[in-house]
C-alpha positions, 0 to 999 in steps of 0.5 A: 525497435520501440518496445513501451511498457505493458499497458495498464504498468508505470515507471515510478521515475526519479522524481516521484520516488520520495513520495512514494519514499514517504508512504512506504516509510510511514506504513512500516513505522505505523505496523511497528507501533502497532507490533506487527512484522514484515512478510513477503511470499512469493510473486507468483503461487498456486492457482489452486491457492486464490480460487479456493483462498480467494472464491471462485466466484469473485471477478478476480477469478473469473476475470482478472488474475494473470495465469499461465501453465508453467514448464511441468505443467502446473497452472500458475498465478501472478499474485492478484491479492495478499491475504491468500498468500498470507494466510497459506504462508501461516499454515505451510510454515506453521505460523499459527503455532507461535504466540498469538496473536500473530500480527504481519504486514507486507508492501508488495506489488499485485496483478491484475487483468483490468481496464486501466484508469486512473487510480486502477492499474493491472500492476499495483502496489499495496500496503496490506495488514494481517492479524490471526488468533482474536475474534474480539472486535478489540482485534477489528478495531485495531485493524481499523486504527492502524488504517486510519493511522497511516491515513493520518500520518501521511496528512490525508484528510478528507477520508471518510470510513465507512463500516459494515457486519455481513454477517457469520455462517450461522446469519448469512444465509438468510439475508442471502435469501432475503437478497436473491427475492429483492433481486430477483424481483428485479431480473430484467433490470440488472446487468448480465453480470448481476444476473449470474451472481444472483445465482452464485453470490448475491452480495455482490450486486450491492458492490456493481457500478452499474448506475442501474444495479446500483440504484437498485441495490440502494433498496435492497434489505440491510446486512445489519437487519439481518445479523444473528445475536454474537453478530449483532454484539460484536458489530455494536461493541466494534462501533463503541470502541471506534467511537471511544478512540475518537474515530468518525466513520459512516455505517454503510449497508452497501460495503462489502468487499469484493472476495468471497472469504469475509464474514461479519466486520468488513470496512473501507476508507473512502476519499471523495477527491481521487475520481471514481477508484475513490477506495483508498482501501479495505478489509475485514474479518475472514474468520474460515480461510486459514482452515479452508487453506488446510490449517486450524480453525484460525479467526483473523482479520486484514486490511490492504490500502493502495499505495497509489491513491495514497498518493492521489489523495496526498497530491489532491490535498496538496499534501507537502512533502517533509523536506530532505533530511540528510545534507549532501555534498558535491565536490568540483575537481577542476584538472586532472590532479584533482579530479583522482584526489576528489575521487579519492576524498568522496569515498572518504566522505562515503565511509562517514555517511556523507552523501558525496558526488564528484564529477565523472564525465569531465565536465567544465567548472560552471556545468558542474556547480549546474549540475551540483545546484539542479541535483538538490545538493546542499553543499558544493566545494571546488577543489583544484590545483590551488585548493589542493596545495594549499589544504582548504576550500570554499564549501558554499551552502547552496541553500543558503548562500553561506560560504566558509573555508573549510580544510580538505580533510574527510572528517572535517568535511564531514562535520560540517556538512553532517552539522 
């Protein structure tokens, strides 16, 4: 039987894990700095959550969800995004009753049935942040600044922030009407998907990747020309805060995001060097979603960054990964007596926090030394019967080549290796 991974999924191999750990650790560190706490939620949820929360007119709900019926004949869906999951948890657990703002972040995998390509897979990983309570432009700016700080701390330089406002329930209908009128004049030129969107959600036409639809959308009315006074003041204040914080941005009238729950501020982090899927991530304000899911009227702002796309951007820019800060030791035993002794010694060293390995395969001394070097250990010590009798061994630093005589004692070895 030749079993392979499902199409659109990836194995993250040991050699790739340092980059993933660095990205995840950076996300957690920056989230903590901005006062966000981690939340985790189920891998699958009721299908109704995404139909209501994400929106029935989105590609996610219409085309991309992994949905199944469980043994109790209930419709369940593998989570395609995180915001609806967090909002469901906030409502179900009454988290909105705590002191506001409520700031939550997650590092999770998600699932969408899409055509696999570079930067787009059917299982993907995201870092997301959601802030509940404030409706101020300062809250919008903080979300953008947090996303920007992650990208900056990863060493990524070729990223551009795109911002826009798509209005609120008061001004969106006028803009929607203007869009429908504009695109109706080009109806015969639109792709089949955008013809359907013309009736259900014309804003989604602005996000179409078809070259023909994109060319038509370039001349479409701008969202910012149809904002009400409150939305305009909010947007202008956001731009001022970002400018004062030294954050460069591009006003992009075609930045509308792909989900129905967005209102007001929307934004994307775009990198020109990672191919067609150029967005590292993005987000926006979704003031009505908590109420839609049965909670109170609670303003919210959030974003998500794709981990694999962040790594692609780092690789494109040749960003070096920080070296391992932890030294490690390989002990090569010679003979059965030494093998027993080093097994015990290794365990005592591990109890003292030393990263330590010894031979468990019966290799020759030469093969063990080759393994120690190839595995990236910092130090190696060869211990045979002579060393056991003398109570000392030669410790070699594989990076500098320096050698020293050290007592075969867990405390002494731990002190030297961790120095």
